[in-house]
Every structure is written in structure tokens, then in C-alpha cells.
C-alpha positions in Angstrom: 0.0 0.0 0.0 1.4 3.4 -0.9 1.3 6.4 1.4 -2.1 8.2 1.4 -2.9 11.5 3.0 -5.8 11.0 5.4 -6.3 14.6 6.7 -4.3 17.7 7.5 -2.5 17.6 10.9 -4.5 20.6 12.1 -7.8 18.6 11.5 -6.8 16.1 14.1 -6.5 17.6 17.6 -4.2 15.9 20.1 -6.1 13.3 22.2 -9.0 13.0 19.8 -10.0 10.3 17.3 -11.0 10.6 13.7 -12.5 7.9 11.4 -11.3 8.1 7.8 -11.6 5.8 4.8 -8.4 5.2 2.7 -8.7 3.0 -0.4 -12.0 1.5 0.9 -10.4 0.7 4.3 -12.0 2.3 7.4 -9.2 3.6 9.7 -9.2 5.3 13.1 -6.6 8.1 13.5 -5.5 9.5 16.8 -2.8 12.0 17.6 -0.4 12.4 20.5 1.8 15.5 20.1 3.0 15.6 16.5 2.7 11.8 16.1 -0.4 10.3 14.4 -1.4 6.7 14.8 -3.7 4.6 12.6 -5.5 1.4 13.3 -8.4 -0.5 11.9 -11.6 1.4 12.7 -13.5 -1.6 14.1 -12.9 -3.7 17.2 -11.6 -7.1 16.2 -13.7 -8.8 19.0 -17.2 -7.4 18.5 -16.9 -5.3 15.3 -17.8 -2.2 17.3 -16.8 1.1 15.8 -13.8 2.3 17.7 -14.5 6.0 17.0 -17.4 5.6 19.4 -15.1 4.1 22.0 -13.1 5.8 24.7 -9.5 7.0 24.3 -7.4 7.5 27.4 -3.8 8.4 27.8 -2.8 4.7 27.5 -5.6 2.7 26.0 -8.5 2.7 23.5 -11.7 0.9 24.5 -14.4 -0.2 22.1 -18.0 0.7 23.1 -19.4 -1.9 25.4 -16.0 -3.5 26.2 -13.3 -3.4 28.9 -10.2 -1.2 28.2 -7.7 -3.3 26.3 -6.1 -1.8 23.2 -2.9 -0.1 24.2 
């Protein structure tokens, strides 16, 4: 997969999540400082949308699940 621009850095505030679709693949972006992280947008356990989950300083929790993704 080649590099694809998902959004402008100023469109993703630190500590927030943003769902984007790149080449038909839903992704969840999150930002910490100037670093941006991308993962699949759905929980692998329940298929829940991670952008509706909870992002803390150390973990991402899918809606209806216990905190787990670190």
C-alpha cells in the first residue's frame, strides 16, 4: 500500500479520534503531540466502531468492552 494523506494535521487535535476511509479501508486516527497513529476502525472482537469508544492516555476501549487496546 502506498502512502495516502488521510487529513491535515490541524484537522486532528491531540487526544482525539477521527474515522477516515483510505482505499476502501476504514481507519481510526489518533494524535499524540506531532505523532499520528492509525489502526483498523472496528474492534476485532465485536466489530464495534472504535471511533465511538473511549480514548485515554494509555488505552483505547471499544464501546461496550473493557479497556484493552494499548
